[in-house]
N, C-alpha and C positions, 0 to 999 in steps of 0.2 A: 492633567494627570489624577488617573483616581488613585484615591487613598485605599490601604490594606483593607478596609472593611468593606471596602466596595469588591475588591477583586476576591474577597473568600465569600463574599455572598454571590457572586455570579461563578465563582467554582463548586457552593452547595445546590445554585440551583442547574448547573451542568450536570452534576453525580445526581441530583435527584433523576431528572431527564433523561442519563442513561439508565438509571435501574428500571424506570417506568418502558425504556423503548425495550429492556433487556426484554424484559417479563412481557410485554407484546408478542415480540417477535418470538419467542417461546411458544405462546402460548396460541396463534392464530399460524394454520395452514391449511392442507388440502381433507386434515380430517380436524373436524370441529372438539377441540375437547375441555370443556368447562377450566375456569382458572381456577380452583378450589383446590381442583384435580391436577395441575400444573402441579400449586405450591407442595399440594402434599406426595408429588413424582420426587421435584425437587430434593424435598428432606425425607424421603428413602423410606417415603409411607409407602401403602398400598391403595391406590386408585379404582376404582369400581370395574376398570378394565384392565388386565394387563399389558394388551396392546399400548394403552396409553401411556404407560412407563416406558417400555421400548422405543418407544419413538422421541419422548421428549428426551429421554437419556443418553440413548443411542447416537439422536438426528438432528434432534433440534436446540439441545444444549453446545454440541459443539460446532452447530453452524453458526450459533449467536457467539458463542468464543472468539469463533475464528474472525465473523465479523469486526468484534471489536479491536482485537489484534491488528486485524488486516487496516480499517478505516485509520486508527490509529498510528498505528508504524507508516502508512502512505504518507499522513498527513502530515506530522514531524520530517519526515525525508522529503518531503513539498518544500517546507520551512527551513530547510536545510541549505537546499540548491538556493533558495529564493534571496538568501542572505550571502551567501557565497559570493555569487556572481552577480549578486544588486541587481534582479532581473526579476519580474514582477511573473512572468509568463516563462521564468525554470520549475522545470516538474521534478520528481523523485527519478521518472526515468531517463531526465536531460544527457546523462553519461553513456548510456546506452544501453541498461542492463536488459532493459522487456526487449529491446534489439535480440540483445545475448541469450538469452531466456528463449525468446523464438525460433532462435537457431539453433539450440541446444533441440529443444521438440519437434523442430521440424527433420532433423538430422534424424529424430527418432522415429518419426513417424509417417515422412514423407521420403525418405532415405533409400526406401527398397524401387523410387523410381528409375533410381540413376545406377546403384548399384548392385540391384538386385538381392539385396540380402533384408533381414531383420534386425535392426538396432539393438528392438526391443528387448529379442532373446537373451542377451548379453547383460538385461539389467533385473530389479527383482520387483515382477510383478506390476503388482499397485503405484509401488515405488517407481518405476521407469520413470516417467512423469516428472518426479520428483527432481532424483536426479539427474534428468538429463538440461530440462531447466537452469536448476542451478549449475551445473557445469558449466551450461553455456555463458550466464549469466556472469561466473566464478574467473572465465577467462576474459571478457571484456573489463569487469576490476584489473584483474594483473596488466592487461595494457593501455589501463587511464592512469593507474596505480604506477607505472612504472615513465609515466614523461610528469607526475607531478614535481618531483624534484630537479625537473630539466626542464622546466619553463621558468619563466621568470612573469607570469602574471595570471589571474584567476579564468581570462577572456578568453585566452588559449586553451585551455585547460576545457574549458568549453565546446568550444571549436573541434577538436579533437573527439569529445566523447559522440558530438553528433556526425561525425564521420566515421566514427566506429558502426554506429548506429545504420548511416546509409548503408555500408557496405552489406554488414547482418541481411540485413533488409533485404539489400538484393541476391545474396547467397540463396536469401527463403523466397525468394522470387522465383528462381532458377529452381528451386528443387519442388516447388509447386506448377510449375508449370510441366515437370517431367513426371508425375504423380495421377495417381487415375481419382475419379469425386468419392471413392469411401476412404479414404485415406485423406484429399481435402475435405471432408467431412467431419474427417474426426481432429485433424487441428483446426478448425475453423471453430467446432464445438470448445477446446480448450483457450482459443483465442477471446472467449467468451468473457472467462471467468466464472467460478465460482470458488460457494462457501461450501456447498454440504459436502463436498467429500475428500475432508479432513479429519482423519483417526485420532483416536486420544493420544496414540503416542506422536503422531505427527505434530497437533498441536502442542506437545512438552517440548517436542524440539523448535518449530516455531517462536513459543513462547520464551527460550532462551539465546534466541536470535534476538528477538523483537526485545528481552532485556538488556541485553550487551547491549544493542543499538542506542539504547536509550540510556543506559547508564555513560556511553564514552557521550553521547548529547550534551547532557548535562556538563559534562568536565569543558566542552570544549565552548560554555556561555559567557565569557569573558572573550573571546575571541570573538565566538557571532556579535556580541554588541560593540566592539571595537570595530567591525568591516561594517557596519551599517555607515559607518563615518568616510569610508573608502579605506583602502590599503594601506595610505600613508598615514593614517592618522595613526591607523592601526598599527604601525612599524616604533610609530613615535609614542604610542603604548607599550613598548616592550613587548610585542607581539609576533612571536614566529611565525610566516607570515606559510609557507611551505610547511612546517610541520603542521600549522591548525589547518588546513590544507587537508595534509592526508589522513586525520585523524575525521574530519566532517565527511571526506570520500566515503572512509570504510564505514564508519557509522550509517552513513546513507544505502549506502552496498549490503550492510547487513540489514535493515529495516528492509527496501524497496526490492532487494534480490531474494530474503527471503518469503516474502508474502507472491512473490511473484512463482515460487518455483510449487509455491501450496496453493496458492490462490488462481494463478494466471494472473496476464495482465488486467489491471484494473483503473479507468482511467479517471483523472479530471478528479480525484478527490484529494490527490496533495497539489494541485494547484489550487484548486477554490476554498478550502479549509482554512489556509492560510489569511486569505483577504478576508473572508467572513470572521474569522475568528480578531484580526487586528480591529475590523469596525466595530464590534462591543464592547472591549475591552480596551483599548485604544492606549495600546504601550506597544514600545519599540524592546522591551524589559526581557531576553528570553529564558529567563526564569521565570515570568509570567509565561509565554506564551509559546512554551514548548510544553509543559500541563494541559497550558488550557487548550493548545492545538490537540494534542490525545486525545483530550473527551470528544471537543466536539465532531474529529474523523471520526471515533467510534460510535457518536448519536447517529449522525448523519449515514455510517454505513447499518447503521440496523433499521436505519429509516426504510434506506435500500431494499436492504436484504425483505424490510416487510413487505414493501410493495412488489418486489420481484414474487415472489411469493403468491399474488395473487390471490387471498383468502378468502378458503372455499371453494377453490375454482381450480379444481387436475391440471392446471398447468404451473409453469413456473417461467418466469423472465432471465432471461440472459442478464445478469447482476453490471456484470459491462455497460448492456447498452443505457442502465437504470442508471446510472450513476454517470454518464454524457451526459442523458437527457435533464439529469436535477442538474449536474456541476457545470455544463455548457451556458444555459440561460445564465445564471452568478455570475461568471465572469462578465457577460455578454452586460450584464446589469450594472458590473461594477465601471463596468468601460464606459458605459454612455452616460453612467455619474456625472464625468471629468471630474473624478475626486484623485487626489491624490494617492497611489494605490500601497505605493511603498518608499522607506524611506521619511 
């Protein structure tokens, strides 16, 4: 096991990398802005061109902050699910939250194909997709929580979550079948995920949800550490399994659900980052892993965002595609190494 000085060094390195990637993410884009002008704009100065300040403060800075919150939140929620279900392939959306969000957005965008009305008219303009996504995730969360206190083991909760995901995915497929090309295109664009459509008000709400989710996660560290050795060991340590499971699911839902609502479904970050973090921290203590995973997820998302926007080229790739392209090889590499991924 590494000592505390080594951990502090790793956290210092991660923090420095986070700052560097944050600045790079803000500096690069379709419009070339000198680094000096970026720093001047961030500290409320006046750059050479007024348009540069607008681009940085109203587009690039919110997008970079969203990347930090989304990457860190998804990574932590993935760690929680892998620990709870003792499954190295569990991710933040294993409970069906992403499918529920997709169902909410599908009803909003594709509902006209069946019902002949536009659900978007009943919602609040630019917030319509956020509200629909959050509502869909919330319904699935209620369904999962309703059975949390009625089952005997976490594996049953995992199976139930997967079944909810299958049902909602089937409904989305039916809606897609009866929709026209324009509606399908809009829904597909949402499914690609995006970090650049979150306003400052949206960032405040997202930050609030992420903060509460992280706070609950840290409160459950004792239970998470005990669960690493199995449910029987956790019970012998005095852990109330049903109550611990309930709060872990609530924390995961706040993290993954809020991120999906504002940024869309983003794959592989929650699955790959916890494994990577365990590799170089070599620790199973969640008091160490939780902040380490958050920082690592934030760094990875900033890197993916930088790659996705293709600096100096007027083309932006879907963030979901970039995270999958980077995340899938990582998981494959971990499996091919034949090393113990978990426990």
